[in-house]
N, C-alpha and C positions, 0 to 999 in steps of 0.2 A: 803822632798825628801832625800833618802839615799845616792844618788850618786851625784858627781859634774858635770856630763855631762848634757847637755840640747840642744834640737833641736833649730834651728833658728825659728823665729816667722813665717816665710813663709812656714815652713815644712807642708806637707799634709799627713804625714805618722806617724805611731807609731815608736818610737825610742827604741831600745833594747840595753842596756848598757853592760859593761863587768861584769863578775860574781862578786857578792859581796864576800868579803873576809871571812865573817862569815857564811852566809847561802849557798853560792855557787850558788845562783839563780841570773839570769840576771834581773836587774830592767827594767821596761817598763815605758816609758812616753807616755801616750796615746794622739793621735791627737784629738783635739776638733774641729769638723767641724764648719764652720761659721753658718750654719743653723741647728744646732743640735736640734733634737726633744726632748721632755721630756722623751720619752721611750729610746732613744739613750743615753741620759744623765744618766738615771737610770742604764742602762747596763754598761756604762763606770765606774760609781761609784761602782757597784757591782764587776766588774773585779778588780778594784783597791783595794777594801776591801779584796778580796780573795788573791790578790798578797801580801798585807801587812800581812795577817794572815799566809800565807805560809812562808814568810820571817822570821817572829817571830818564828814559829814552827821549821823551819830547823836551825835557829840560835841556839835555845835551844837544839835541838837534837844533832847538831854537837858539841856544847860545852860539853854536857853530855857525848858524845862518847869519846871525847879526854881526859876527866877527869878520865875515868876508867883505 
């Protein structure tokens, strides 16, 4: 996890944190339902992978931009 924020264990919602200082994207901690189906789990993992890719991409882009 990139950020220090975390929802309480009883939270039933996704949590969106403050903008990351490098990528400017807001990190998301996805709620995991108690009875999560395999398809829901797959979707949650794909969303997280996409978020991680975006974070890395925009961190690199922003770093390159400020270097010029």
